[in-house]
PQR file with spaces between the fields and no chain letter, atoms N, CA, C, O and H, PARSE charges and radii, in Angstrom:
ATOM       1  N    MET     1     120.635  104.332   49.322 -0.4000 1.5000
ATOM       2  CA   MET     1     121.411  104.811   48.748 -0.0000 2.0000
ATOM       3  C    MET     1     121.396  106.478   48.729  0.5500 1.7000
ATOM       4  O    MET     1     120.294  106.802   49.172 -0.5500 1.4000
ATOM       5  N    LYS     2     121.924  107.291   48.502 -0.4000 1.5000
ATOM       6  CA   LYS     2     121.738  108.399   49.102 -0.0000 2.0000
ATOM       7  C    LYS     2     121.651  109.237   48.345  0.5500 1.7000
ATOM       8  O    LYS     2     121.422  110.362   48.789 -0.5500 1.4000
ATOM       9  H    LYS     2     122.819  107.029   48.142  0.4000 1.0000
ATOM      10  N    GLY     3     121.786  109.059   46.976 -0.4000 1.5000
ATOM      11  CA   GLY     3     121.936  110.050   45.481 -0.0000 2.0000
ATOM      12  C    GLY     3     122.745  110.555   45.695  0.5500 1.7000
ATOM      13  O    GLY     3     123.183  110.707   46.835 -0.5500 1.4000
ATOM      14  H    GLY     3     121.972  108.146   46.615  0.4000 1.0000
ATOM      15  N    SER     4     123.539  111.273   44.035 -0.4000 1.5000
ATOM      16  CA   SER     4     123.957  112.240   43.641 -0.0000 2.0000
ATOM      17  C    SER     4     123.284  113.538   44.776  0.5500 1.7000
ATOM      18  O    SER     4     122.149  113.863   45.123 -0.5500 1.4000
ATOM      19  H    SER     4     123.183  111.149   43.109  0.4000 1.0000
ATOM      20  N    ARG     5     124.599  113.990   45.068 -0.4000 1.5000
ATOM      21  CA   ARG     5     124.881  115.300   46.622 -0.0000 2.0000
ATOM      22  C    ARG     5     124.623  116.294   45.205  0.5500 1.7000
ATOM      23  O    ARG     5     124.700  117.290   45.925 -0.5500 1.4000
ATOM      24  H    ARG     5     125.521  113.727   44.786  0.4000 1.0000
ATOM      25  N    HIS     6     124.396  116.864   43.886 -0.4000 1.5000
ATOM      26  CA   HIS     6     124.336  117.705   43.144 -0.0000 2.0000
ATOM      27  C    HIS     6     123.896  116.709   41.771  0.5500 1.7000
ATOM      28  O    HIS     6     124.440  115.789   41.159 -0.5500 1.4000
ATOM      29  H    HIS     6     124.333  116.055   43.301  0.4000 1.0000
ATOM      30  N    PRO     7     122.338  117.602   41.652 -0.5600 1.5000
ATOM      31  CA   PRO     7     121.600  116.847   40.438  0.2800 2.0000
ATOM      32  C    PRO     7     122.634  117.862   39.043  0.5500 1.7000
ATOM      33  O    PRO     7     122.021  118.259   38.052 -0.5500 1.4000
ATOM      34  N    GLU     8     123.610  118.043   39.139 -0.4000 1.5000
ATOM      35  CA   GLU     8     124.421  118.212   37.910 -0.0000 2.0000
ATOM      36  C    GLU     8     125.885  117.693   38.228  0.5500 1.7000
ATOM      37  O    GLU     8     126.295  117.375   39.345 -0.5500 1.4000
ATOM      38  H    GLU     8     124.107  117.720   39.944  0.4000 1.0000
ATOM      39  N    GLU     9     126.611  117.667   37.014 -0.4000 1.5000
ATOM      40  CA   GLU     9     128.128  117.468   37.325 -0.0000 2.0000
ATOM      41  C    GLU     9     128.795  117.739   38.252  0.5500 1.7000
ATOM      42  O    GLU     9     128.550  118.805   38.816 -0.5500 1.4000
ATOM      43  H    GLU     9     126.278  117.925   36.108  0.4000 1.0000
ATOM      44  N    TYR    10     129.997  116.794   38.811 -0.4000 1.5000
ATOM      45  CA   TYR    10     130.557  117.246   39.639 -0.0000 2.0000
ATOM      46  C    TYR    10     132.104  116.422   39.460  0.5500 1.7000
ATOM      47  O    TYR    10     132.154  115.441   38.717 -0.5500 1.4000
ATOM      48  H    TYR    10     130.196  115.928   38.353  0.4000 1.0000
ATOM      49  N    ASP    11     133.261  116.866   40.147 -0.4000 1.5000
ATOM      50  CA   ASP    11     133.986  115.980   40.089 -0.0000 2.0000
ATOM      51  C    ASP    11     134.605  114.222   40.619  0.5500 1.7000
ATOM      52  O    ASP    11     135.386  113.411   40.120 -0.5500 1.4000
ATOM      53  H    ASP    11     133.220  117.662   40.751  0.4000 1.0000
ATOM      54  N    GLU    12     133.554  114.265   42.164 -0.4000 1.5000
ATOM      55  CA   GLU    12     133.328  112.884   42.377 -0.0000 2.0000
ATOM      56  C    GLU    12     131.835  111.935   42.393  0.5500 1.7000
ATOM      57  O    GLU    12     131.335  111.142   43.192 -0.5500 1.4000
ATOM      58  H    GLU    12     132.920  114.924   42.570  0.4000 1.0000
ATOM      59  N    ARG    13     131.383  112.580   40.842 -0.4000 1.5000
ATOM      60  CA   ARG    13     130.116  112.570   40.676 -0.0000 2.0000
ATOM      61  C    ARG    13     129.873  110.223   40.504  0.5500 1.7000
ATOM      62  O    ARG    13     129.176  109.382   41.070 -0.5500 1.4000
ATOM      63  H    ARG    13     131.789  113.224   40.193  0.4000 1.0000
ATOM      64  N    PHE    14     130.760  110.215   39.592 -0.4000 1.5000
ATOM      65  CA   PHE    14     131.399  108.424   39.078 -0.0000 2.0000
ATOM      66  C    PHE    14     131.801  107.992   40.685  0.5500 1.7000
ATOM      67  O    PHE    14     131.041  107.103   41.068 -0.5500 1.4000
ATOM      68  H    PHE    14     131.327  110.899   39.132  0.4000 1.0000
ATOM      69  N    ILE    15     132.456  108.255   41.364 -0.4000 1.5000
ATOM      70  CA   ILE    15     132.843  107.618   42.350 -0.0000 2.0000
ATOM      71  C    ILE    15     132.089  107.701   44.149  0.5500 1.7000
ATOM      72  O    ILE    15     132.275  107.012   45.153 -0.5500 1.4000
ATOM      73  H    ILE    15     133.073  108.977   41.053  0.4000 1.0000
ATOM      74  N    ASP    16     131.149  108.986   43.833 -0.4000 1.5000
ATOM      75  CA   ASP    16     130.167  108.702   44.918 -0.0000 2.0000
ATOM      76  C    ASP    16     128.905  107.651   44.124  0.5500 1.7000
ATOM      77  O    ASP    16     128.071  107.027   44.780 -0.5500 1.4000
ATOM      78  H    ASP    16     130.998  109.545   43.018  0.4000 1.0000
ATOM      79  N    CYS    17     128.986  107.629   42.660 -0.4000 1.5000
ATOM      80  CA   CYS    17     127.157  106.906   41.964 -0.0000 2.0000
ATOM      81  C    CYS    17     127.885  104.720   42.340  0.5500 1.7000
ATOM      82  O    CYS    17     127.229  103.678   42.356 -0.5500 1.4000
ATOM      83  H    CYS    17     129.664  108.136   42.128  0.4000 1.0000
ATOM      84  N    GLU    18     129.807  105.030   42.615 -0.4000 1.5000
ATOM      85  CA   GLU    18     130.017  103.873   42.915 -0.0000 2.0000
ATOM      86  C    GLU    18     130.420  103.496   44.333  0.5500 1.7000
ATOM      87  O    GLU    18     130.955  102.417   44.585 -0.5500 1.4000
ATOM      88  H    GLU    18     130.339  105.877   42.601  0.4000 1.0000
ATOM      89  N    ALA    19     130.259  104.042   44.877 -0.4000 1.5000
ATOM      90  CA   ALA    19     130.074  104.002   46.193 -0.0000 2.0000
ATOM      91  C    ALA    19     128.911  103.334   46.852  0.5500 1.7000
ATOM      92  O    ALA    19     128.948  102.349   47.590 -0.5500 1.4000
ATOM      93  H    ALA    19     129.825  104.919   44.673  0.4000 1.0000
ATOM      94  N    ASP    20     127.567  104.232   46.355 -0.4000 1.5000
ATOM      95  CA   ASP    20     126.374  104.219   46.567 -0.0000 2.0000
ATOM      96  C    ASP    20     125.944  102.849   45.892  0.5500 1.7000
ATOM      97  O    ASP    20     124.945  102.489   46.515 -0.5500 1.4000
ATOM      98  H    ASP    20     127.538  105.032   45.755  0.4000 1.0000
ATOM      99  N    LEU    21     126.214  101.987   44.978 -0.4000 1.5000
ATOM     100  CA   LEU    21     125.955  101.378   44.321 -0.0000 2.0000
ATOM     101  C    LEU    21     126.694  100.005   44.730  0.5500 1.7000
ATOM     102  O    LEU    21     126.439   98.837   44.439 -0.5500 1.4000
ATOM     103  H    LEU    21     127.025  102.279   44.472  0.4000 1.0000
ATOM     104  N    GLU    22     128.059  100.790   45.787 -0.4000 1.5000
ATOM     105  CA   GLU    22     128.696   99.034   46.206 -0.0000 2.0000
ATOM     106  C    GLU    22     128.156   97.981   47.005  0.5500 1.7000
ATOM     107  O    GLU    22     128.441   96.791   46.869 -0.5500 1.4000
ATOM     108  H    GLU    22     128.267  101.739   46.024  0.4000 1.0000
ATOM     109  N    ALA    23     127.134   98.601   48.088 -0.4000 1.5000
ATOM     110  CA   ALA    23     126.469   97.993   49.213 -0.0000 2.0000
ATOM     111  C    ALA    23     125.480   96.837   48.941  0.5500 1.7000
ATOM     112  O    ALA    23     125.407   95.723   49.461 -0.5500 1.4000
ATOM     113  H    ALA    23     126.902   99.567   48.198  0.4000 1.0000
ATOM     114  N    GLU    24     124.534   97.587   47.707 -0.4000 1.5000
ATOM     115  CA   GLU    24     123.170   97.177   46.809 -0.0000 2.0000
ATOM     116  C    GLU    24     124.114   95.689   46.160  0.5500 1.7000
ATOM     117  O    GLU    24     123.895   94.506   46.418 -0.5500 1.4000
ATOM     118  H    GLU    24     124.593   98.491   47.285  0.4000 1.0000
ATOM     119  N    ILE    25     125.044   96.205   45.383 -0.4000 1.5000
ATOM     120  CA   ILE    25     125.964   95.095   44.626 -0.0000 2.0000
ATOM     121  C    ILE    25     126.523   93.682   45.564  0.5500 1.7000
ATOM     122  O    ILE    25     126.124   92.531   45.383 -0.5500 1.4000
ATOM     123  H    ILE    25     125.222   97.167   45.174  0.4000 1.0000
ATOM     124  N    LEU    26     127.433   94.076   46.483 -0.4000 1.5000
ATOM     125  CA   LEU    26     127.428   92.872   47.690 -0.0000 2.0000
ATOM     126  C    LEU    26     126.794   92.396   48.117  0.5500 1.7000
ATOM     127  O    LEU    26     127.068   91.338   48.683 -0.5500 1.4000
ATOM     128  H    LEU    26     127.756   95.011   46.630  0.4000 1.0000
ATOM     129  N    ALA    27     125.349   93.005   48.081 -0.4000 1.5000
ATOM     130  CA   ALA    27     124.308   92.106   48.990 -0.0000 2.0000
ATOM     131  C    ALA    27     123.404   91.310   47.377  0.5500 1.7000
ATOM     132  O    ALA    27     122.465   90.667   47.846 -0.5500 1.4000
ATOM     133  H    ALA    27     125.126   93.865   47.621  0.4000 1.0000
ATOM     134  N    VAL    28     123.394   91.191   46.101 -0.4000 1.5000
ATOM     135  CA   VAL    28     123.355   90.643   45.635 -0.0000 2.0000
ATOM     136  C    VAL    28     124.474   89.432   45.852  0.5500 1.7000
ATOM     137  O    VAL    28     124.338   88.319   46.360 -0.5500 1.4000
ATOM     138  H    VAL    28     124.157   91.713   45.720  0.4000 1.0000
ATOM     139  N    LEU    29     125.386   89.945   45.392 -0.4000 1.5000
ATOM     140  CA   LEU    29     126.084   88.361   45.381 -0.0000 2.0000
ATOM     141  C    LEU    29     126.348   87.586   46.353  0.5500 1.7000
ATOM     142  O    LEU    29     126.798   86.444   46.268 -0.5500 1.4000
ATOM     143  H    LEU    29     125.496   90.849   44.978  0.4000 1.0000
ATOM     144  N    ASP    30     126.002   88.348   47.589 -0.4000 1.5000
ATOM     145  CA   ASP    30     126.317   87.488   48.897 -0.0000 2.0000
ATOM     146  C    ASP    30     125.091   86.569   48.925  0.5500 1.7000
ATOM     147  O    ASP    30     125.152   85.438   49.406 -0.5500 1.4000
ATOM     148  H    ASP    30     125.636   89.276   47.658  0.4000 1.0000
ATOM     149  N    ARG    31     123.465   87.327   48.152 -0.4000 1.5000
ATOM     150  CA   ARG    31     122.691   86.017   48.294 -0.0000 2.0000
ATOM     151  C    ARG    31     122.974   85.287   47.062  0.5500 1.7000
ATOM     152  O    ARG    31     122.522   84.154   46.900 -0.5500 1.4000
ATOM     153  H    ARG    31     123.415   88.246   47.761  0.4000 1.0000
ATOM     154  N    ALA    32     123.678   85.855   46.205 -0.4000 1.5000
ATOM     155  CA   ALA    32     123.813   84.663   44.812 -0.0000 2.0000
ATOM     156  C    ALA    32     124.794   83.512   45.501  0.5500 1.7000
ATOM     157  O    ALA    32     124.322   82.375   45.466 -0.5500 1.4000
ATOM     158  H    ALA    32     124.045   86.776   46.337  0.4000 1.0000
ATOM     159  N    GLU    33     125.745   83.620   45.954 -0.4000 1.5000
ATOM     160  CA   GLU    33     126.354   83.086   46.964 -0.0000 2.0000
ATOM     161  C    GLU    33     125.611   81.801   47.743  0.5500 1.7000
ATOM     162  O    GLU    33     125.756   80.579   47.708 -0.5500 1.4000
ATOM     163  H    GLU    33     126.128   84.544   45.982  0.4000 1.0000
ATOM     164  N    ALA    34     124.569   82.909   48.606 -0.4000 1.5000
ATOM     165  CA   ALA    34     123.465   81.638   49.414 -0.0000 2.0000
ATOM     166  C    ALA    34     122.713   81.025   48.929  0.5500 1.7000
ATOM     167  O    ALA    34     121.844   80.627   49.705 -0.5500 1.4000
ATOM     168  H    ALA    34     124.451   83.902   48.635  0.4000 1.0000
ATOM     169  N    VAL    35     122.577   80.620   47.575 -0.4000 1.5000
ATOM     170  CA   VAL    35     122.015   80.194   46.770 -0.0000 2.0000
ATOM     171  C    VAL    35     122.666   79.352   45.938  0.5500 1.7000
ATOM     172  O    VAL    35     122.020   78.648   45.161 -0.5500 1.4000
ATOM     173  H    VAL    35     123.283   80.943   46.945  0.4000 1.0000
ATOM     174  N    GLY    36     124.448   79.296   46.002 -0.4000 1.5000
ATOM     175  CA   GLY    36     124.733   78.497   45.834 -0.0000 2.0000
ATOM     176  C    GLY    36     125.920   78.737   44.331  0.5500 1.7000
ATOM     177  O    GLY    36     126.893   78.085   43.952 -0.5500 1.4000
ATOM     178  H    GLY    36     124.973   79.867   46.633  0.4000 1.0000
ATOM     179  N    TRP    37     125.224   80.021   43.782 -0.4000 1.5000
ATOM     180  CA   TRP    37     126.573   80.039   42.749 -0.0000 2.0000
ATOM     181  C    TRP    37     127.710   80.932   43.889  0.5500 1.7000
ATOM     182  O    TRP    37     127.763   81.510   44.975 -0.5500 1.4000
ATOM     183  H    TRP    37     124.434   80.551   44.089  0.4000 1.0000
ATOM     184  N    GLY    38     128.559   80.499   42.619 -0.4000 1.5000
ATOM     185  CA   GLY    38     129.848   80.715   43.578 -0.0000 2.0000
ATOM     186  C    GLY    38     129.856   82.301   43.108  0.5500 1.7000
ATOM     187  O    GLY    38     128.968   82.848   42.454 -0.5500 1.4000
ATOM     188  H    GLY    38     128.516   80.030   41.736  0.4000 1.0000
ATOM     189  N    ARG    39     131.224   82.982   43.661 -0.4000 1.5000
ATOM     190  CA   ARG    39     131.439   84.535   43.588 -0.0000 2.0000
ATOM     191  C    ARG    39     132.153   85.013   42.828  0.5500 1.7000
ATOM     192  O    ARG    39     132.776   86.067   42.954 -0.5500 1.4000
ATOM     193  H    ARG    39     131.945   82.538   44.193  0.4000 1.0000
ATOM     194  N    ALA    40     132.141   84.027   41.637 -0.4000 1.5000
ATOM     195  CA   ALA    40     133.252   84.685   40.625 -0.0000 2.0000
ATOM     196  C    ALA    40     132.328   84.525   39.589  0.5500 1.7000
ATOM     197  O    ALA    40     132.183   85.495   38.844 -0.5500 1.4000
ATOM     198  H    ALA    40     131.636   83.170   41.535  0.4000 1.0000
ATOM     199  N    GLU    41     131.500   83.257   39.319 -0.4000 1.5000
ATOM     200  CA   GLU    41     130.608   83.142   38.285 -0.0000 2.0000
ATOM     201  C    GLU    41     129.040   84.141   38.188  0.5500 1.7000
ATOM     202  O    GLU    41     128.272   84.178   37.227 -0.5500 1.4000
ATOM     203  H    GLU    41     131.618   82.469   39.923  0.4000 1.0000
ATOM     204  N    ALA    42     128.869   85.111   39.913 -0.4000 1.5000
ATOM     205  CA   ALA    42     128.096   86.169   40.168 -0.0000 2.0000
ATOM     206  C    ALA    42     128.102   87.438   39.433  0.5500 1.7000
ATOM     207  O    ALA    42     127.210   88.144   38.963 -0.5500 1.4000
ATOM     208  H    ALA    42     129.493   85.081   40.694  0.4000 1.0000
ATOM     209  N    ILE    43     129.909   87.539   39.496 -0.4000 1.5000
ATOM     210  CA   ILE    43     130.890   88.771   39.176 -0.0000 2.0000
ATOM     211  C    ILE    43     130.088   89.220   37.492  0.5500 1.7000
ATOM     212  O    ILE    43     129.419   90.159   37.059 -0.5500 1.4000
ATOM     213  H    ILE    43     130.633   86.965   39.878  0.4000 1.0000
ATOM     214  N    ALA    44     130.815   87.519   36.790 -0.4000 1.5000
ATOM     215  CA   ALA    44     130.717   87.362   35.933 -0.0000 2.0000
ATOM     216  C    ALA    44     129.405   87.717   34.813  0.5500 1.7000
ATOM     217  O    ALA    44     129.242   88.280   33.730 -0.5500 1.4000
ATOM     218  H    ALA    44     131.358   86.756   37.141  0.4000 1.0000
ATOM     219  N    ALA    45     128.782   87.140   35.632 -0.4000 1.5000
ATOM     220  CA   ALA    45     126.788   86.945   35.549 -0.0000 2.0000
ATOM     221  C    ALA    45     127.048   89.002   35.338  0.5500 1.7000
ATOM     222  O    ALA    45     127.167   89.493   34.215 -0.5500 1.4000
ATOM     223  H    ALA    45     128.915   86.682   36.511  0.4000 1.0000
ATOM     224  N    ILE    46     127.070   89.502   36.085 -0.4000 1.5000
ATOM     225  CA   ILE    46     126.296   90.529   36.338 -0.0000 2.0000
ATOM     226  C    ILE    46     127.429   91.750   35.321  0.5500 1.7000
ATOM     227  O    ILE    46     127.054   92.826   34.858 -0.5500 1.4000
ATOM     228  H    ILE    46     126.973   89.104   36.997  0.4000 1.0000
ATOM     229  N    LYS    47     128.498   91.291   35.232 -0.4000 1.5000
ATOM     230  CA   LYS    47     129.596   91.983   34.363 -0.0000 2.0000
ATOM     231  C    LYS    47     128.114   91.648   32.859  0.5500 1.7000
ATOM     232  O    LYS    47     127.284   92.478   32.487 -0.5500 1.4000
ATOM     233  H    LYS    47     128.803   90.416   35.609  0.4000 1.0000
ATOM     234  N    SER    48     128.255   90.432   32.423 -0.4000 1.5000
ATOM     235  CA   SER    48     127.792   90.448   31.191 -0.0000 2.0000
ATOM     236  C    SER    48     126.223   91.324   31.536  0.5500 1.7000
ATOM     237  O    SER    48     125.994   92.159   30.662 -0.5500 1.4000
ATOM     238  H    SER    48     128.929   89.758   32.725  0.4000 1.0000
ATOM     239  N    LEU    49     125.464   91.278   32.316 -0.4000 1.5000
ATOM     240  CA   LEU    49     124.292   91.969   31.980 -0.0000 2.0000
ATOM     241  C    LEU    49     124.139   93.504   32.138  0.5500 1.7000
ATOM     242  O    LEU    49     123.164   94.037   31.607 -0.5500 1.4000
ATOM     243  H    LEU    49     125.651   90.600   33.027  0.4000 1.0000
ATOM     244  N    CYS    50     125.001   94.227   32.808 -0.4000 1.5000
ATOM     245  CA   CYS    50     125.012   95.426   32.576 -0.0000 2.0000
ATOM     246  C    CYS    50     126.060   95.796   31.091  0.5500 1.7000
ATOM     247  O    CYS    50     125.861   96.899   30.582 -0.5500 1.4000
ATOM     248  H    CYS    50     125.793   93.794   33.239  0.4000 1.0000
ATOM     249  N    GLU    51     126.749   95.213   30.673 -0.4000 1.5000
ATOM     250  CA   GLU    51     126.880   95.131   29.324 -0.0000 2.0000
ATOM     251  C    GLU    51     125.896   94.834   28.276  0.5500 1.7000
ATOM     252  O    GLU    51     125.811   95.435   27.204 -0.5500 1.4000
ATOM     253  H    GLU    51     126.911   94.317   31.086  0.4000 1.0000
ATOM     254  N    ASN    52     124.873   93.481   28.822 -0.4000 1.5000
ATOM     255  CA   ASN    52     123.726   94.144   27.659 -0.0000 2.0000
ATOM     256  C    ASN    52     122.549   94.718   27.639  0.5500 1.7000
ATOM     257  O    ASN    52     121.685   94.717   26.762 -0.5500 1.4000
ATOM     258  H    ASN    52     124.942   92.993   29.692  0.4000 1.0000
ATOM     259  N    ILE    53     122.597   95.473   29.231 -0.4000 1.5000
ATOM     260  CA   ILE    53     121.712   96.604   29.497 -0.0000 2.0000
ATOM     261  C    ILE    53     122.154   97.958   29.066  0.5500 1.7000
ATOM     262  O    ILE    53     121.462   98.975   29.092 -0.5500 1.4000
ATOM     263  H    ILE    53     123.299   95.474   29.944  0.4000 1.0000
ATOM     264  N    GLN    54     123.261   97.862   28.707 -0.4000 1.5000
ATOM     265  CA   GLN    54     124.352   99.290   28.273 -0.0000 2.0000
ATOM     266  C    GLN    54     123.594   98.994   26.820  0.5500 1.7000
ATOM     267  O    GLN    54     122.768   99.812   26.415 -0.5500 1.4000
ATOM     268  H    GLN    54     123.823   97.035   28.686  0.4000 1.0000
ATOM     269  N    LEU    55     123.874   97.899   26.116 -0.4000 1.5000
ATOM     270  CA   LEU    55     123.389   97.492   24.429 -0.0000 2.0000
ATOM     271  C    LEU    55     122.492   97.966   24.182  0.5500 1.7000
ATOM     272  O    LEU    55     122.206   98.774   23.299 -0.5500 1.4000
ATOM     273  H    LEU    55     124.544   97.235   26.445  0.4000 1.0000
ATOM     274  N    GLY    56     121.711   97.320   25.266 -0.4000 1.5000
ATOM     275  CA   GLY    56     120.029   97.345   24.381 -0.0000 2.0000
ATOM     276  C    GLY    56     119.575   99.024   25.198  0.5500 1.7000
ATOM     277  O    GLY    56     118.366   99.183   25.365 -0.5500 1.4000
ATOM     278  H    GLY    56     121.943   96.664   25.984  0.4000 1.0000
ATOM     279  N    ASP    57     120.500  100.170   25.662 -0.4000 1.5000
ATOM     280  CA   ASP    57     119.950  100.998   25.931 -0.0000 2.0000
ATOM     281  C    ASP    57     119.999  102.287   24.286  0.5500 1.7000
ATOM     282  O    ASP    57     119.279  103.044   23.635 -0.5500 1.4000
ATOM     283  H    ASP    57     121.482  100.041   25.526  0.4000 1.0000
ATOM     284  N    GLU    58     121.261  101.804   24.363 -0.4000 1.5000
ATOM     285  CA   GLU    58     121.942  101.860   22.927 -0.0000 2.0000
ATOM     286  C    GLU    58     121.547  101.987   21.731  0.5500 1.7000
ATOM     287  O    GLU    58     121.853  102.886   20.948 -0.5500 1.4000
ATOM     288  H    GLU    58     121.845  101.189   24.892  0.4000 1.0000
ATOM     289  N    ALA    59     120.577  100.732   21.480 -0.4000 1.5000
ATOM     290  CA   ALA    59     119.415  100.467   20.598 -0.0000 2.0000
ATOM     291  C    ALA    59     117.868  101.169   20.736  0.5500 1.7000
ATOM     292  O    ALA    59     116.911  101.261   19.969 -0.5500 1.4000
ATOM     293  H    ALA    59     120.328  100.002   22.116  0.4000 1.0000
ATOM     294  N    ASN    60     118.110  101.560   21.963 -0.4000 1.5000
ATOM     295  CA   ASN    60     116.806  101.399   22.010 -0.0000 2.0000
ATOM     296  C    ASN    60     117.129  103.663   22.120  0.5500 1.7000
ATOM     297  O    ASN    60     116.313  104.497   21.728 -0.5500 1.4000
ATOM     298  H    ASN    60     118.888  101.485   22.586  0.4000 1.0000
ATOM     299  N    GLY    61     118.016  103.856   22.526 -0.4000 1.5000
ATOM     300  CA   GLY    61     118.595  105.877   21.856 -0.0000 2.0000
ATOM     301  C    GLY    61     118.239  105.706   20.305  0.5500 1.7000
ATOM     302  O    GLY    61     117.276  106.309   19.832 -0.5500 1.4000
ATOM     303  H    GLY    61     118.679  103.179   22.845  0.4000 1.0000
ATOM     304  N    GLU    62     118.957  104.957   19.610 -0.4000 1.5000
ATOM     305  CA   GLU    62     119.076  104.746   18.176 -0.0000 2.0000
ATOM     306  C    GLU    62     117.847  104.097   17.547  0.5500 1.7000
ATOM     307  O    GLU    62     117.770  104.046   16.320 -0.5500 1.4000
ATOM     308  H    GLU    62     119.739  104.466   19.994  0.4000 1.0000
ATOM     309  N    MET    63     117.216  103.771   18.053 -0.4000 1.5000
ATOM     310  CA   MET    63     115.716  103.775   17.299 -0.0000 2.0000
ATOM     311  C    MET    63     115.118  104.748   17.335  0.5500 1.7000
ATOM     312  O    MET    63     114.665  105.208   16.287 -0.5500 1.4000
ATOM     313  H    MET    63     117.279  103.812   19.050  0.4000 1.0000
ATOM     314  N    TRP    64     114.892  105.462   18.695 -0.4000 1.5000
ATOM     315  CA   TRP    64     113.997  106.969   18.903 -0.0000 2.0000
ATOM     316  C    TRP    64     114.313  107.576   18.355  0.5500 1.7000
ATOM     317  O    TRP    64     113.522  108.267   17.713 -0.5500 1.4000
ATOM     318  H    TRP    64     115.260  105.088   19.547  0.4000 1.0000
ATOM     319  N    GLU    65     115.920  107.769   18.205 -0.4000 1.5000
ATOM     320  CA   GLU    65     116.128  108.640   17.067 -0.0000 2.0000
ATOM     321  C    GLU    65     115.867  108.962   15.577  0.5500 1.7000
ATOM     322  O    GLU    65     115.569  109.911   14.852 -0.5500 1.4000
ATOM     323  H    GLU    65     116.563  107.208   18.727  0.4000 1.0000
ATOM     324  N    GLY    66     116.217  107.316   15.515 -0.4000 1.5000
ATOM     325  CA   GLY    66     115.470  106.968   13.678 -0.0000 2.0000
ATOM     326  C    GLY    66     114.036  107.489   14.239  0.5500 1.7000
ATOM     327  O    GLY    66     113.969  108.686   13.961 -0.5500 1.4000
ATOM     328  H    GLY    66     116.459  106.545   16.104  0.4000 1.0000
ATOM     329  N    ILE    67     113.623  107.340   14.478 -0.4000 1.5000
ATOM     330  CA   ILE    67     111.853  107.537   14.848 -0.0000 2.0000
ATOM     331  C    ILE    67     111.024  109.529   14.784  0.5500 1.7000
ATOM     332  O    ILE    67     110.008  110.111   14.404 -0.5500 1.4000
ATOM     333  H    ILE    67     113.677  106.367   14.704  0.4000 1.0000
ATOM     334  N    VAL    68     112.573  109.847   15.559 -0.4000 1.5000
ATOM     335  CA   VAL    68     112.056  110.818   15.581 -0.0000 2.0000
ATOM     336  C    VAL    68     112.575  111.447   14.298  0.5500 1.7000
ATOM     337  O    VAL    68     111.641  112.038   13.757 -0.5500 1.4000
ATOM     338  H    VAL    68     113.398  109.374   15.868  0.4000 1.0000
ATOM     339  N    ARG    69     113.708  111.551   13.597 -0.4000 1.5000
ATOM     340  CA   ARG    69     114.020  111.752   12.220 -0.0000 2.0000
ATOM     341  C    ARG    69     112.802  111.504   10.799  0.5500 1.7000
ATOM     342  O    ARG    69     112.408  112.141    9.823 -0.5500 1.4000
ATOM     343  H    ARG    69     114.467  111.071   14.036  0.4000 1.0000
ATOM     344  N    ASP    70     112.586  110.309   11.380 -0.4000 1.5000
ATOM     345  CA   ASP    70     111.831  110.038   10.004 -0.0000 2.0000
ATOM     346  C    ASP    70     110.178  110.210   10.626  0.5500 1.7000
ATOM     347  O    ASP    70     109.219  109.654   10.092 -0.5500 1.4000
ATOM     348  H    ASP    70     112.906  109.791   12.173  0.4000 1.0000
ATOM     349  N    LEU    71     110.070  111.145   11.927 -0.4000 1.5000
ATOM     350  CA   LEU    71     108.462  112.164   11.675 -0.0000 2.0000
ATOM     351  C    LEU    71     109.047  113.806   11.186  0.5500 1.7000
ATOM     352  O    LEU    71     108.663  114.801   10.571 -0.5500 1.4000
ATOM     353  H    LEU    71     110.850  111.596   12.361  0.4000 1.0000
ATOM     354  N    ALA    72     110.213  113.291   11.921 -0.4000 1.5000
ATOM     355  CA   ALA    72     110.290  115.466   11.297 -0.0000 2.0000
ATOM     356  C    ALA    72     110.933  115.359   10.011  0.5500 1.7000
ATOM     357  O    ALA    72     111.574  116.403    9.891 -0.5500 1.4000
ATOM     358  H    ALA    72     110.526  112.483   12.421  0.4000 1.0000
ATOM     359  N    ARG    73     111.110  114.587    8.907 -0.4000 1.5000
ATOM     360  CA   ARG    73     110.650  114.626    7.911 -0.0000 2.0000
ATOM     361  C    ARG    73     109.759  114.637    6.859  0.5500 1.7000
ATOM     362  O    ARG    73     108.975  113.704    6.685 -0.5500 1.4000
ATOM     363  H    ARG    73     110.589  113.739    9.005  0.4000 1.0000
ATOM     364  N    PRO    74     109.828  116.112    5.762 -0.5600 1.5000
ATOM     365  CA   PRO    74     108.129  115.947    5.577  0.2800 2.0000
ATOM     366  C    PRO    74     108.080  114.974    4.663  0.5500 1.7000
ATOM     367  O    PRO    74     109.171  114.504    4.342 -0.5500 1.4000
ATOM     368  N    HIS    75     107.179  114.562    4.181 -0.4000 1.5000
ATOM     369  CA   HIS    75     106.572  113.357    3.672 -0.0000 2.0000
ATOM     370  C    HIS    75     105.592  114.126    2.209  0.5500 1.7000
ATOM     371  O    HIS    75     104.905  113.410    1.481 -0.5500 1.4000
ATOM     372  H    HIS    75     106.292  114.944    4.441  0.4000 1.0000
């Protein structure tokens, strides 16, 4: 993967990220098909995994925010 052209936000950043990830995702789909998974079910599984990872990241962020708030409160 090439990575971002700039460390800050820029207009095409999301498109660049998609392009960078595309070859990796296609390779995963090819490997899934090679071991017998259907392409459609592998795509559905990847979508589900991405949603679950996002939910987990959000929950972890909320947990850490709560911990920081609790530590900042006078006891």
